[in-house]
Biopython code that builds the backbone (N, CA, C, O; Angstrom):
import numpy as np
from Bio.PDB.StructureBuilder import StructureBuilder

atoms = [
    (1, "MET", "N", (0.795, -1.156, 0.016)),
    (1, "MET", "CA", (-0.012, -0.006, 0.025)),
    (1, "MET", "C", (0.951, 1.303, 0.071)),
    (1, "MET", "O", (1.881, 1.425, 0.868)),
    (2, "THR", "N", (0.610, 2.185, -0.833)),
    (2, "THR", "CA", (1.406, 3.396, -0.943)),
    (2, "THR", "C", (0.436, 4.535, -0.538)),
    (2, "THR", "O", (-0.697, 4.653, -1.005)),
    (3, "ALA", "N", (0.999, 5.371, 0.388)),
    (3, "ALA", "CA", (0.250, 6.603, 0.778)),
    (3, "ALA", "C", (1.152, 7.764, 0.451)),
    (3, "ALA", "O", (2.372, 7.618, 0.383)),
    (4, "GLY", "N", (0.543, 8.930, 0.245)),
    (4, "GLY", "CA", (1.276, 10.122, -0.007)),
    (4, "GLY", "C", (1.714, 10.913, 1.185)),
    (4, "GLY", "O", (1.071, 10.820, 2.230)),
    (5, "LEU", "N", (2.737, 11.664, 1.099)),
    (5, "LEU", "CA", (3.151, 12.462, 2.138)),
    (5, "LEU", "C", (2.601, 13.897, 1.949)),
    (5, "LEU", "O", (2.616, 14.431, 0.840)),
    (6, "CYS", "N", (2.124, 14.499, 3.030)),
    (6, "CYS", "CA", (1.724, 15.891, 3.000)),
    (6, "CYS", "C", (2.768, 16.665, 3.843)),
    (6, "CYS", "O", (3.366, 16.076, 4.743)),
    (7, "LEU", "N", (2.980, 17.850, 3.598)),
    (7, "LEU", "CA", (3.922, 18.604, 4.434)),
    (7, "LEU", "C", (3.564, 20.083, 4.561)),
    (7, "LEU", "O", (2.934, 20.687, 3.693)),
    (8, "ILE", "N", (3.973, 20.593, 5.621)),
    (8, "ILE", "CA", (3.842, 22.087, 6.013)),
    (8, "ILE", "C", (5.282, 22.547, 6.173)),
    (8, "ILE", "O", (6.039, 22.019, 6.989)),
    (9, "SER", "N", (5.617, 23.481, 5.423)),
    (9, "SER", "CA", (7.018, 24.029, 5.489)),
    (9, "SER", "C", (7.043, 25.488, 5.442)),
    (9, "SER", "O", (6.075, 26.151, 5.069)),
    (10, "SER", "N", (8.174, 25.994, 5.829)),
    (10, "SER", "CA", (8.439, 27.410, 5.675)),
    (10, "SER", "C", (9.909, 27.556, 5.234)),
    (10, "SER", "O", (10.787, 26.859, 5.743)),
    (11, "LEU", "N", (10.153, 28.440, 4.314)),
    (11, "LEU", "CA", (11.510, 28.795, 3.901)),
    (11, "LEU", "C", (11.754, 30.255, 4.192)),
    (11, "LEU", "O", (11.037, 31.123, 3.693)),
    (12, "ALA", "N", (12.706, 30.515, 4.952)),
    (12, "ALA", "CA", (12.963, 31.878, 5.250)),
    (12, "ALA", "C", (13.859, 32.501, 4.099)),
    (12, "ALA", "O", (14.888, 31.938, 3.725)),
    (13, "TYR", "N", (13.441, 33.616, 3.594)),
    (13, "TYR", "CA", (14.289, 34.231, 2.509)),
    (13, "TYR", "C", (15.056, 35.371, 3.155)),
    (13, "TYR", "O", (14.499, 36.181, 3.895)),
    (14, "ALA", "N", (16.333, 35.414, 2.861)),
    (14, "ALA", "CA", (17.288, 36.384, 3.372)),
    (14, "ALA", "C", (18.547, 36.327, 2.578)),
    (14, "ALA", "O", (18.749, 35.434, 1.756)),
    (15, "GLN", "N", (19.407, 37.304, 2.832)),
    (15, "GLN", "CA", (20.617, 37.340, 2.161)),
    (15, "GLN", "C", (21.742, 36.439, 2.950)),
    (15, "GLN", "O", (22.832, 36.191, 2.434)),
    (16, "GLN", "N", (21.388, 36.007, 4.168)),
    (16, "GLN", "CA", (22.216, 35.245, 4.907)),
    (16, "GLN", "C", (21.765, 33.780, 4.984)),
    (16, "GLN", "O", (20.699, 33.471, 4.453)),
    (17, "ALA", "N", (22.525, 32.841, 5.626)),
    (17, "ALA", "CA", (22.162, 31.559, 5.782)),
    (17, "ALA", "C", (20.788, 31.402, 6.500)),
    (17, "ALA", "O", (20.513, 32.176, 7.417)),
    (18, "SER", "N", (20.000, 30.526, 6.155)),
    (18, "SER", "CA", (18.724, 30.357, 6.823)),
    (18, "SER", "C", (18.349, 28.898, 6.925)),
    (18, "SER", "O", (19.231, 28.062, 7.114)),
    (19, "GLY", "N", (17.163, 28.576, 6.815)),
    (19, "GLY", "CA", (16.729, 27.114, 6.893)),
    (19, "GLY", "C", (15.404, 26.888, 6.397)),
    (19, "GLY", "O", (14.662, 27.796, 6.023)),
    (20, "ILE", "N", (15.087, 25.555, 6.398)),
    (20, "ILE", "CA", (13.759, 25.088, 5.941)),
    (20, "ILE", "C", (13.254, 24.285, 7.173)),
    (20, "ILE", "O", (14.006, 23.458, 7.690)),
    (21, "ALA", "N", (12.018, 24.500, 7.654)),
    (21, "ALA", "CA", (11.531, 23.734, 8.692)),
    (21, "ALA", "C", (10.014, 23.457, 8.471)),
    (21, "ALA", "O", (9.367, 24.197, 7.731)),
    (22, "GLY", "N", (9.449, 22.409, 9.098)),
    (22, "GLY", "CA", (8.093, 22.115, 8.913)),
    (22, "GLY", "C", (7.658, 20.900, 9.567)),
    (22, "GLY", "O", (8.441, 20.393, 10.371)),
    (23, "THR", "N", (6.544, 20.349, 9.359)),
    (23, "THR", "CA", (5.954, 19.205, 9.867)),
    (23, "THR", "C", (5.389, 18.263, 8.736)),
    (23, "THR", "O", (4.632, 18.739, 7.890)),
    (24, "VAL", "N", (5.740, 16.961, 8.710)),
    (24, "VAL", "CA", (5.271, 16.119, 7.686)),
    (24, "VAL", "C", (4.083, 15.267, 8.249)),
    (24, "VAL", "O", (4.153, 14.670, 9.323)),
    (25, "ARG", "N", (3.051, 15.262, 7.479)),
    (25, "ARG", "CA", (1.837, 14.559, 7.920)),
    (25, "ARG", "C", (1.370, 13.600, 6.817)),
    (25, "ARG", "O", (1.635, 13.817, 5.635)),
    (26, "ASP", "N", (0.685, 12.560, 7.221)),
    (26, "ASP", "CA", (0.079, 11.706, 6.198)),
    (26, "ASP", "C", (-1.273, 12.281, 5.656)),
    (26, "ASP", "O", (-1.689, 13.348, 6.107)),
    (27, "ALA", "N", (-1.933, 11.626, 4.743)),
    (27, "ALA", "CA", (-3.172, 12.099, 4.172)),
    (27, "ALA", "C", (-4.272, 12.324, 5.208)),
    (27, "ALA", "O", (-5.126, 13.200, 5.069)),
    (28, "SER", "N", (-4.216, 11.515, 6.227)),
    (28, "SER", "CA", (-5.238, 11.659, 7.314)),
    (28, "SER", "C", (-4.939, 12.656, 8.367)),
    (28, "SER", "O", (-5.701, 12.802, 9.323)),
    (29, "GLY", "N", (-3.834, 13.361, 8.222)),
    (29, "GLY", "CA", (-3.318, 14.478, 9.179)),
    (29, "GLY", "C", (-2.426, 13.932, 10.330)),
    (29, "GLY", "O", (-2.010, 14.695, 11.203)),
    (30, "GLY", "N", (-2.143, 12.628, 10.324)),
    (30, "GLY", "CA", (-1.259, 12.110, 11.315)),
    (30, "GLY", "C", (0.224, 12.479, 11.089)),
    (30, "GLY", "O", (0.682, 12.515, 9.947)),
    (31, "VAL", "N", (0.969, 12.751, 12.172)),
    (31, "VAL", "CA", (2.378, 13.129, 11.871)),
    (31, "VAL", "C", (3.156, 11.961, 11.607)),
    (31, "VAL", "O", (2.818, 10.865, 12.054)),
    (32, "LEU", "N", (4.273, 12.142, 10.842)),
    (32, "LEU", "CA", (5.146, 11.035, 10.342)),
    (32, "LEU", "C", (6.532, 11.186, 10.916)),
    (32, "LEU", "O", (7.253, 12.061, 10.438)),
    (33, "PRO", "N", (6.976, 10.422, 11.894)),
    (33, "PRO", "CA", (8.324, 10.459, 12.337)),
    (33, "PRO", "C", (9.164, 9.640, 11.509)),
    (33, "PRO", "O", (8.640, 8.665, 10.970)),
    (34, "GLY", "N", (10.436, 9.886, 11.310)),
    (34, "GLY", "CA", (11.432, 9.115, 10.604)),
    (34, "GLY", "C", (11.434, 9.389, 9.159)),
    (34, "GLY", "O", (11.999, 8.598, 8.404)),
    (35, "VAL", "N", (10.834, 10.474, 8.698)),
    (35, "VAL", "CA", (10.830, 10.806, 7.275)),
    (35, "VAL", "C", (12.301, 11.451, 6.917)),
    (35, "VAL", "O", (12.754, 12.351, 7.624)),
    (36, "SER", "N", (12.930, 11.007, 5.925)),
    (36, "SER", "CA", (14.197, 11.637, 5.467)),
    (36, "SER", "C", (13.842, 12.818, 4.663)),
    (36, "SER", "O", (13.108, 12.688, 3.684)),
    (37, "VAL", "N", (14.345, 14.030, 5.033)),
    (37, "VAL", "CA", (14.172, 15.196, 4.290)),
    (37, "VAL", "C", (15.480, 15.691, 3.695)),
    (37, "VAL", "O", (16.378, 16.067, 4.449)),
    (38, "GLU", "N", (15.621, 15.705, 2.430)),
    (38, "GLU", "CA", (16.894, 16.079, 1.788)),
    (38, "GLU", "C", (16.634, 17.426, 1.027)),
    (38, "GLU", "O", (15.739, 17.588, 0.199)),
    (39, "ALA", "N", (17.518, 18.339, 1.415)),
    (39, "ALA", "CA", (17.493, 19.633, 0.711)),
    (39, "ALA", "C", (18.762, 19.699, -0.255)),
    (39, "ALA", "O", (19.901, 19.572, 0.193)),
    (40, "SER", "N", (18.506, 19.895, -1.543)),
    (40, "SER", "CA", (19.612, 19.883, -2.419)),
    (40, "SER", "C", (19.689, 21.128, -3.280)),
    (40, "SER", "O", (18.664, 21.641, -3.726)),
    (41, "SER", "N", (20.922, 21.627, -3.520)),
    (41, "SER", "CA", (21.050, 22.886, -4.194)),
    (41, "SER", "C", (22.569, 23.001, -4.673)),
    (41, "SER", "O", (23.486, 22.526, -4.004)),
    (42, "PRO", "N", (22.756, 23.638, -5.833)),
    (42, "PRO", "CA", (24.100, 23.966, -6.222)),
    (42, "PRO", "C", (24.713, 24.942, -5.211)),
    (42, "PRO", "O", (25.940, 25.008, -5.135)),
    (43, "ALA", "N", (23.931, 25.707, -4.426)),
    (43, "ALA", "CA", (24.443, 26.584, -3.438)),
    (43, "ALA", "C", (25.141, 25.910, -2.386)),
    (43, "ALA", "O", (25.971, 26.540, -1.730)),
    (44, "LEU", "N", (24.899, 24.664, -2.136)),
    (44, "LEU", "CA", (25.486, 23.854, -1.028)),
    (44, "LEU", "C", (26.839, 23.312, -1.547)),
    (44, "LEU", "O", (26.956, 22.864, -2.687)),
    (45, "ILE", "N", (27.819, 23.370, -0.688)),
    (45, "ILE", "CA", (29.191, 22.768, -1.039)),
    (45, "ILE", "C", (28.915, 21.221, -1.135)),
    (45, "ILE", "O", (29.319, 20.589, -2.111)),
    (46, "GLU", "N", (28.280, 20.671, -0.195)),
    (46, "GLU", "CA", (28.065, 19.246, -0.189)),
    (46, "GLU", "C", (26.896, 18.785, -1.109)),
    (46, "GLU", "O", (26.690, 17.586, -1.297)),
    (47, "ARG", "N", (26.136, 19.756, -1.679)),
    (47, "ARG", "CA", (25.112, 19.547, -2.648)),
    (47, "ARG", "C", (23.795, 19.036, -2.005)),
    (47, "ARG", "O", (22.715, 19.320, -2.523)),
    (48, "VAL", "N", (23.875, 18.313, -0.927)),
    (48, "VAL", "CA", (22.697, 17.793, -0.254)),
    (48, "VAL", "C", (22.833, 17.853, 1.279)),
    (48, "VAL", "O", (23.841, 17.441, 1.853)),
    (49, "ARG", "N", (21.785, 18.379, 1.909)),
    (49, "ARG", "CA", (21.886, 18.381, 3.415)),
    (49, "ARG", "C", (20.568, 17.587, 3.857)),
    (49, "ARG", "O", (19.487, 17.788, 3.303)),
    (50, "VAL", "N", (20.726, 16.755, 4.804)),
    (50, "VAL", "CA", (19.683, 15.804, 5.285)),
    (50, "VAL", "C", (19.283, 15.981, 6.661)),
    (50, "VAL", "O", (20.125, 16.156, 7.542)),
    (51, "ALA", "N", (17.904, 15.943, 6.920)),
    (51, "ALA", "CA", (17.416, 15.934, 8.275)),
    (51, "ALA", "C", (16.424, 14.776, 8.284)),
    (51, "ALA", "O", (16.055, 14.264, 7.227)),
    (52, "VAL", "N", (15.954, 14.325, 9.581)),
    (52, "VAL", "CA", (14.984, 13.254, 9.738)),
    (52, "VAL", "C", (13.953, 13.829, 10.659)),
    (52, "VAL", "O", (14.321, 14.492, 11.628)),
    (53, "THR", "N", (12.638, 13.609, 10.409)),
    (53, "THR", "CA", (11.591, 14.128, 11.190)),
    (53, "THR", "C", (11.711, 13.424, 12.561)),
    (53, "THR", "O", (12.116, 12.270, 12.703)),
    (54, "ASP", "N", (11.312, 14.248, 13.556)),
    (54, "ASP", "CA", (11.314, 13.678, 14.981)),
    (54, "ASP", "C", (9.975, 13.017, 15.251)),
    (54, "ASP", "O", (9.186, 12.810, 14.329)),
    (55, "GLY", "N", (9.700, 12.670, 16.559)),
    (55, "GLY", "CA", (8.575, 11.945, 16.879)),
    (55, "GLY", "C", (7.309, 12.617, 16.703)),
    (55, "GLY", "O", (6.250, 11.989, 16.702)),
    (56, "GLU", "N", (7.381, 13.995, 16.539)),
    (56, "GLU", "CA", (6.180, 14.762, 16.170)),
    (56, "GLU", "C", (6.162, 15.236, 14.717)),
    (56, "GLU", "O", (5.463, 16.184, 14.361)),
    (57, "GLY", "N", (6.963, 14.539, 13.880)),
    (57, "GLY", "CA", (6.859, 14.862, 12.427)),
    (57, "GLY", "C", (7.633, 16.077, 11.997)),
    (57, "GLY", "O", (7.610, 16.463, 10.828)),
    (58, "ARG", "N", (8.336, 16.694, 12.967)),
    (58, "ARG", "CA", (8.959, 18.007, 12.701)),
    (58, "ARG", "C", (10.366, 17.826, 12.128)),
    (58, "ARG", "O", (11.046, 16.858, 12.469)),
    (59, "TYR", "N", (10.826, 18.771, 11.234)),
    (59, "TYR", "CA", (12.139, 18.732, 10.790)),
    (59, "TYR", "C", (12.714, 20.185, 10.657)),
    (59, "TYR", "O", (11.967, 21.163, 10.626)),
    (60, "ASN", "N", (14.056, 20.274, 10.583)),
    (60, "ASN", "CA", (14.663, 21.578, 10.475)),
    (60, "ASN", "C", (15.960, 21.396, 9.812)),
    (60, "ASN", "O", (16.899, 20.872, 10.412)),
    (61, "VAL", "N", (16.057, 21.823, 8.550)),
    (61, "VAL", "CA", (17.343, 21.903, 7.760)),
    (61, "VAL", "C", (17.962, 23.213, 7.930)),
    (61, "VAL", "O", (17.432, 24.180, 7.382)),
    (62, "VAL", "N", (19.072, 23.365, 8.659)),
    (62, "VAL", "CA", (19.627, 24.646, 9.026)),
    (62, "VAL", "C", (20.791, 25.035, 8.195)),
    (62, "VAL", "O", (21.311, 24.227, 7.424)),
    (63, "ASN", "N", (21.246, 26.351, 8.343)),
    (63, "ASN", "CA", (22.330, 26.937, 7.742)),
    (63, "ASN", "C", (22.351, 26.746, 6.233)),
    (63, "ASN", "O", (23.350, 26.261, 5.701)),
    (64, "LEU", "N", (21.287, 27.109, 5.526)),
    (64, "LEU", "CA", (21.219, 26.948, 4.100)),
    (64, "LEU", "C", (21.578, 28.323, 3.525)),
    (64, "LEU", "O", (20.943, 29.312, 3.893)),
    (65, "PRO", "N", (22.576, 28.419, 2.631)),
    (65, "PRO", "CA", (22.815, 29.661, 1.983)),
    (65, "PRO", "C", (21.847, 30.023, 0.976)),
    (65, "PRO", "O", (21.141, 29.127, 0.513)),
    (66, "PRO", "N", (21.704, 31.301, 0.539)),
    (66, "PRO", "CA", (20.627, 31.724, -0.459)),
    (66, "PRO", "C", (20.833, 30.895, -1.694)),
    (66, "PRO", "O", (21.958, 30.604, -2.101)),
    (67, "GLY", "N", (19.780, 30.542, -2.247)),
    (67, "GLY", "CA", (19.807, 29.708, -3.532)),
    (67, "GLY", "C", (18.417, 29.060, -3.685)),
    (67, "GLY", "O", (17.523, 29.162, -2.845)),
    (68, "THR", "N", (18.327, 28.361, -4.883)),
    (68, "THR", "CA", (17.140, 27.578, -5.170)),
    (68, "THR", "C", (17.344, 26.135, -4.707)),
    (68, "THR", "O", (18.397, 25.548, -4.956)),
    (69, "TYR", "N", (16.309, 25.540, -4.011)),
    (69, "TYR", "CA", (16.447, 24.284, -3.449)),
    (69, "TYR", "C", (15.387, 23.363, -3.951)),
    (69, "TYR", "O", (14.282, 23.786, -4.288)),
    (70, "ALA", "N", (15.739, 22.041, -4.004)),
    (70, "ALA", "CA", (14.771, 21.017, -4.223)),
    (70, "ALA", "C", (14.741, 20.274, -2.887)),
    (70, "ALA", "O", (15.790, 19.992, -2.309)),
    (71, "VAL", "N", (13.520, 19.952, -2.390)),
    (71, "VAL", "CA", (13.469, 19.245, -1.148)),
    (71, "VAL", "C", (12.644, 17.978, -1.355)),
    (71, "VAL", "O", (11.510, 17.998, -1.834)),
    (72, "THR", "N", (13.311, 16.832, -0.948)),
    (72, "THR", "CA", (12.706, 15.546, -1.196)),
    (72, "THR", "C", (12.440, 14.861, 0.155)),
    (72, "THR", "O", (13.303, 14.831, 1.032)),
    (73, "PHE", "N", (11.188, 14.297, 0.304)),
    (73, "PHE", "CA", (10.668, 13.641, 1.500)),
    (73, "PHE", "C", (10.587, 12.149, 1.126)),
    (73, "PHE", "O", (9.973, 11.791, 0.121)),
    (74, "THR", "N", (11.206, 11.294, 1.933)),
    (74, "THR", "CA", (11.195, 9.867, 1.730)),
    (74, "THR", "C", (10.953, 9.142, 2.989)),
    (74, "THR", "O", (11.588, 9.379, 4.017)),
    (75, "LEU", "N", (9.952, 8.182, 2.887)),
    (75, "LEU", "CA", (9.656, 7.273, 3.966)),
    (75, "LEU", "C", (9.180, 5.958, 3.445)),
    (75, "LEU", "O", (8.272, 5.956, 2.614)),
    (76, "GLN", "N", (9.718, 4.822, 3.864)),
    (76, "GLN", "CA", (9.290, 3.508, 3.299)),
    (76, "GLN", "C", (7.873, 3.326, 3.496)),
    (76, "GLN", "O", (7.334, 3.632, 4.559)),
    (77, "GLY", "N", (7.231, 2.828, 2.491)),
    (77, "GLY", "CA", (5.778, 2.654, 2.568)),
    (77, "GLY", "C", (4.920, 3.726, 1.960)),
    (77, "GLY", "O", (3.723, 3.544, 1.737)),
    (78, "PHE", "N", (5.586, 4.913, 1.679)),
    (78, "PHE", "CA", (4.941, 6.123, 1.157)),
    (78, "PHE", "C", (5.591, 6.504, -0.120)),
    (78, "PHE", "O", (6.761, 6.184, -0.331)),
    (79, "SER", "N", (4.854, 7.208, -1.027)),
    (79, "SER", "CA", (5.380, 7.748, -2.174)),
    (79, "SER", "C", (6.356, 8.864, -1.826)),
    (79, "SER", "O", (6.125, 9.587, -0.856)),
    (80, "THR", "N", (7.473, 9.036, -2.605)),
    (80, "THR", "CA", (8.420, 10.043, -2.384)),
    (80, "THR", "C", (7.790, 11.296, -2.922)),
    (80, "THR", "O", (7.150, 11.301, -3.974)),
    (81, "LEU", "N", (7.992, 12.387, -2.154)),
    (81, "LEU", "CA", (7.521, 13.711, -2.531)),
    (81, "LEU", "C", (8.701, 14.661, -2.755)),
    (81, "LEU", "O", (9.619, 14.703, -1.935)),
    (82, "ARG", "N", (8.689, 15.409, -3.832)),
    (82, "ARG", "CA", (9.721, 16.318, -4.189)),
    (82, "ARG", "C", (9.067, 17.737, -4.468)),
    (82, "ARG", "O", (8.085, 17.898, -5.192)),
    (83, "ARG", "N", (9.698, 18.674, -3.844)),
    (83, "ARG", "CA", (9.254, 20.113, -4.083)),
    (83, "ARG", "C", (10.411, 20.902, -4.547)),
    (83, "ARG", "O", (11.481, 20.803, -3.947)),
    (84, "GLU", "N", (10.275, 21.692, -5.589)),
    (84, "GLU", "CA", (11.399, 22.570, -5.988)),
    (84, "GLU", "C", (10.966, 24.085, -5.909)),
    (84, "GLU", "O", (9.796, 24.469, -5.910)),
    (85, "GLY", "N", (12.063, 24.871, -5.842)),
    (85, "GLY", "CA", (11.739, 26.286, -5.851)),
    (85, "GLY", "C", (12.365, 27.082, -4.860)),
    (85, "GLY", "O", (12.139, 28.291, -4.805)),
]
sb = StructureBuilder()
sb.init_structure("model")
sb.init_model(0)
sb.init_chain("A")
sb.init_seg("    ")
for serial, (resi, resn, name, xyz) in enumerate(atoms, 1):
    if name == "N":
        sb.init_residue(resn, " ", resi, " ")
    sb.init_atom(name, np.array(xyz, "f"), 0.0, 1.0, " ", f" {name:<3s}", serial, name[0])
structure = sb.get_structure()
C-alpha cells in the first residue's frame, strides 16, 4: 500500500544563511516520524543536506545559503514527494 506525504514547511528568505522547517503529515493528518528530508542545491558545497523528522513529524534543515532548493521527502511505504523552488 502506498500513501502520499503531506507537508507544511516554511523557507526563510534572506541574504544570509537560513533554513527550511516544517511538519510532515500523512493524508489523514497524522504526523510522520522518521521521514528523510533532503535539501539539495548547487548553493551547497556538499550539494545535499539531510534531516530526519522527529517523533512529532517536525524537521529543520539549518544553515542553508541563499539559492534555489529541491526538497525531497522519503519514508518507506509512502510515495516520495519532491518540491522545487
